[in-house]
N, C-alpha and C positions, 0 to 999 in steps of 0.2 A: 791866453791862460791869466788867472790872477796871479799879482805879485804874491803872493805868499808863496803860493806853491812853486813857482821860479825860483824863491829864496829857501824852499823845502828840498829842490832839485837839486841847488848847488850845496845845499848842508850832506845829504846824502853823499855825494860825491867826494865831498872835503872829508869826511868823516866830523868827528866830536873838536873842536877847540881845544888844544893842550894849554895850559897854563901858561908856555911862551912864545905863543901866538897871539899875534895883535891881526887886527882883518885882513890887511891885505897879505901877510904869509899864508892863512887860511884858505885865502882866495888861490893865492899862487899855487896851493897844493890842489885843491880842484882845478885847477888850468892846467898844470902838468898830468894830471889822473884823464882828463878829457882828451888830452892834445892840441888844446886851442889856448889863444893867447888870455893873458889877466886881462886886459881890457875888456875880452869878451865875457868872461866871467863874470869883472864887475856891473858891464851893462846887461847882464840877465839878471844880475841877482837885485840889483836895482830899477829893474822895470822897463831899463830903456830899449831891449828886444824884447817881445812880445809874441811874433810872429811865430807859430808852433813848428813851422817848415826849414824853421833858419837852422844852416848849418852847424850854430855852436849848441843850440838847443837839443837840436836829433846827436850831436858828439856826447853831451851830459848826459841824456836818457841814457846812450849806451853804454858810458864810462857806470851811472848810478847800478845799470842791470849786472854789468861785470862785477861790480862789487856786491853786488845784492846775493850772487851765485856765489861767489868766493864766500863770505860769510855763512852760509848755508851749508856750504861744505865742509866748512869748521865745526859747523853746529851738530852735521852729521856724524863725525869724526869722534868727536867727546861724546855724541851719545852711543854708539859704536863700543867705544872704550868703556863708556860708564856701565853699561848696557853687560858687556864681557865679564866685570870685575866684579856685581853682585845686582842683578837682576832685577830681583826682589826689591832689595834694598833702592836701588835711582829707579825703578818703573817711573815714579811720575815725573822726575828729571828729564829722563830719556823721553816720552811720551811729549813734554814740553818743547825739548828740542828740536827735535822730529817736524812738531806742527810749526812752529816758527819758520823751520829750513824750509818746508814747503810754501808757506807764507810768502817767503822772502822770495821763495821760484815762481810764483803766483799759481801753483798749484791746489791749492785749497779754495774749494769754490763751494762749502758750506754756507758762505755770507751771501751768496747768488741764492741760492737754494730757499733759503730763509726769506726770501723779499716775496718767494711765488707765491 
């Protein structure tokens, strides 16, 4: 796997860097969320660990999927509340939130069909 995608994986788990974050605190957040050591996350981030089957990469992927599922649930809740408040006014926003939640869950296959 290429170095850029490993960095993206760590970023997906760590979340956005806050104003008060430095790189070490940000990587530590990814380590805590994935249940692995700071050194392991740092090694993945800098491309020292590249084996797809390495335990650290598997745990980071699992944490990224959990984080995506959590975000998808939040988006679905927001969409339901907006729809309940005013269906017509929020229709486009509700559809966008539902679409993004499906993408996060890996349920949207429209891109796969477009390639056929």
